[in-house]
DRENSE-166169 format. One record per residue (C-alpha): residue in one letter; x, y, z. Coordinates in steps of 0.001 Angstrom, whole numbers, plus 500000, padded with zeros to 6 digits. Each point is the difference from the previous one (the first is absolute). Layout:
// DRENSE-166169
aXYZ ...
// end
This chain:
// DRENSE-166169
m823623414232640346 t502353501809502401 t501479496943501780 q501323496867498367 p499831497299502649 l501558496584499063 i497300497502499166 s500814496225500390 v498201497724497428 l499985496544501118 i499555497261497447 p499911496290501063 l501086497765496957 y499126496504499417 n500172498388496521 q498468502931498102 e502264500224497093 r496998500263497610 y498739503266501768 f502783501477501962 k501334502217497264 a496572501785499662 c500018500349503725 m503402501529500120 r499310502332497062 s497004501348501845 v502425501007502877 e502572501494497664 a497167501971498343 q498994501677503354 k499806503693499904 y501422500158503366 k503681498900499854 n501419499936503686 l499362496330500203 e501892497073501790 i498805496947498251 i500648496850501896 i499210496685498270 v500130496900502169 n500596496774498147 d497964497464501922 g501780496970498748 s499056500411496313 t500977497112497645 d499309501716496758 r501778502911498113 s498529502716502197 p502931500322502417 q502291500731497158 m497774502496498604 a499939501725503348 r503659500004500098 d500177501487496523 w497743502585501029 a502182500840503035 a502927500258497890 r498565502956497942 d497994501698502736 n501852500763503225 r496649500441501766 v499468496453499788 k501014497334502709 v499601496232499664 i499770497725503134 d500271496274499420 k498543497713502508 q498456496463500394 n496448499584499241 e497765500936502982 g496884501383498435 l498771503598499326 a499683501259503510 y503680499250500969 a501197501437496585 r498208503277500871 r501363499749503551 d503727499797498556 g499394502741497593 y498667502219502764 l503015499256502335 a502167501254497146 a498004503040499397 t501397503516500638 g497350502056498598 e497629502369502029 y497034498214498142 v499238496485498855 t497764498551497244 f499630496513499035 l499906498747496530 d499506496388498794 s502384498771497272 d497225499333497438 d498118503189500612 m500612503647499005 l499900503415501419 a498133502919498024 p502539502636498786 d499088502645502694 a499253497389502841 i502772500887502432 e499919503717499154 t496174500169500709 m500146498089503205 l502997501862501359 s498673503379499285 t496687498927501856 s501955498792502828 l502026503277500465 e496962502220499399 k497579498206502246 d502819498781502531 v498694496403500293 d501758496848500755 l498379497855497136 v498617500986496542 l497800497442498180 g499607500121496237 l497749497994497622 y500962497119497772 d498952498762496498 k499880496332499235 q501762498835496772 l499411496645498183 g502089499680497009 f499395503156497885 i496710500720501796 r500095502409502886 k497055500573502379 r499613502435502568 k499621498253503333 n500116502862502529 d497755498812502927 r497664502898499415 g497501498030502109 s502274500212503060 h498837502074502776 f503373501435500570 p499657503554498882 f502009501839497248 n501804503310500357 q499583500171503899 t502546499868502697 i499028497308502397 k501751500295503543 q500005498136503094 p497975499094501999 e497344499818497259 l502422498206497688 f500151496961502300 d496627500058501465 k498098500259496707 y502269498416497365 y501916497232501585 v497051497707499475 g501000500112496272 f502503497245500741 f497194497737501032 r497395501039497370 n501839500951496812 d497602502731498849 i501590502956501797 f503722500043500114 p502162498852496874 i502037497445501732 s502857499548497311 a503337501308500748 c500422501320496495 a498609503197498651 k501101501716503348 l502733502280501096 y500928499541503647 r502162502201502190 k502805497740501046 c500266501016503471 v496552498758500675 i501016496500498554 d503141500321502298 r498027500442503269 a497706497037499104 y502898497769499099 q501779500692503357 e496753499348502086 t497969497193497982 e500692497165497685 l499292501741496886 y500982497032497853 s498683496702501519 p501966496895499080 d496908497775499532 i498201502541497717 r502194499705497004 f497909499264497118 m496519501364500600 g498944503128501744 e503393501660500053 d498512503473499089 q497195499733502344 f502046499016503001 f502617502727499376 n497393502746499848 l498060498514502669 k502892500198502623 l501210503233498642 f496545501782500095 p500125500980503777 y503275501662499405 l498655502416497478 n499043503464501066 s498348501057496577 m499059498754496562 y498841501374496728 r498493498487497081 i500219501514496459 d497638499495497166 k502607499151497445 t501500496767498476 v503512499528501224 y500437496245499541 i499500497383497122 y499339496513501388 r500571497259497399 y497196497564500477 g500003496343499195 g503628499178501344 g498496497833502739 t498934496573499952 f496477498888499136 g500351496663501457 f500118498460503406 n501994502393502341 r501813497968502623 h500687503141502109 f496453500751500299 p499849498537503700 e502223502934501144 i497003502212499800 f498644497970503012 s502997500556502080 s499961503666499124 s496439499982501267 d501298498736503394 k502465502792500013 r497608502709499096 l497712498842502735 k502663500582502589 l500700503504498551 l496136500780500506 d500212498871503651 q503209502103500381 f498294503279498951 n496570498914501233 y498843500757496384 t496393498470500234 k498883501176496632 g502547497595498315 y498700496784501364 e496984499463497821 p501816500592496609 l502990497919501096 f497635496956500743 a498224500501496897 e503027499942497937 y501346496895501817 v496638498103499261 a500199500946496265 c503638498752499803 f499080497011501961 y497631498755497182 h502098501572497232 h503100497902500804 a497627496832500059 a498647501095496518 q503725500239498744 m500663496571501365 i496991498487498276 n500474501805496711 f503840499828499599 k501006496964502052 k496934498058499499 a499872499354503765 n497557497386501196 k497515500689502663 a502004498353502702 t503062502196499188 v497921503193500172 v498186499014503048 d503429499296501781 y500978503584498918 f496765501305501613 m500609498124503164 q503516501151500278 e499079503583499649 i497255499784502482 s502085498151502640 q503222501885499535 r499339503557498945 e500542502418502878 l497309502362498702 m497293497296499716 p498623500279503707 r499638503680499730 l498383499641496567 v497472497428501430 e499273502258502996 f499572503022497701 y497476498357497612 r498056498151502651 q499110503469501516 r498192500913496662 e496617498656499013 s500528500162496212 n503034498429498445 s500714498908496537 k499666496406498790 a503948499705500014 v500102501106503694 q497051497860501070 l501810496857498570 l503325500841501681 l498323500775503389 a498202496620499553 q503105498179498984 n497744498419497361 y502827498575497868 d497688498568497332 g498347503348499470 m503374501751499999 f501404497670497410 q496805500526497793 y500367503753500466 a503503500053499062 c499106497964496862 e497445502701499136 e502607502696500519 a502623498099497742 n497263499961497219 k499171503632500345 l503661501179500118 y501620497664497454 g497161498554497886 s498780503172498419 i500355500887496442 k501354503408501087 y502770498424502149 k500941497773497044 a500081502910497535 f502206502051502418 k502494496918500189 s500149499845496218 l500647503914499709 v502743499793502411 s501650496959498218 f499503501981496737 f501810503118501297 s502729497944501646 r501383499035496655 f500968503632499036 
// end
């Protein structure tokens, strides 16, 4: 590699003392060495901030930023604002990079002259690693995709997650593209803090990209099983993000995104009810009240109703929603709860996660 541009590795850190050492070792082991490693301590209460400071004391490439807890999106924002590299890559503090991740993505960006390089990732649960590379995705490998095809054909991937891998990780961005987007749009929304951060970042950045290239090689190891398998109180943020994504579709007149967006909303509409029933043991009145609040207050609801009423054949879930059949909707949510959380497979998976969490 003839040029050695500075790469900013941005690592948000929140209470990951158990996995943080492995994360940092994977950065230290990178074959490409011209790195700026920015760790953003997002108000951690465990030993991980001291671990970060110890690392900075022995590696002058490491910088630690301490801040109050505001969530992943704002931790990434503060890391980006401190970055001085020509390129940026994101790494979660419980995950790891493959040894040649940055070298491979950078050489691809320089050779193909693209704004964004996407790599593949593996999932790791305890000592078990499984390749999870989205090979069923329709976004092509080893091909430079430029505008306007990039936007016209692939922006729909943010509304139907089988085309564009929406994670902010396993990617290398040209920082100048993020700079332009940050100056002209709200890349880091204050009300999207706990869910959908990656999707919203890339969703708003995507129109600013001129080109993209996806490599058929693992660059990232995602540690699976760190999240909760119980009730997620931040799940309703998906609904507010649906309102925001609808406005973006309107802004760009991107008609092919409406159907997958509405379908996703309907699925989440019932999934949250199923969570309430299973984890909170919510009674029928509570669940019906949730249904009524969503139907009466959600901004996208009139558009969703208009969209589906123009179609002759709709699913049972949609038909119940359009008819505002609350008895039927509650029964449907109970059936979903049983399918999602009552299966032997799900219970076995939770037991496996619990077992590995002891190591």
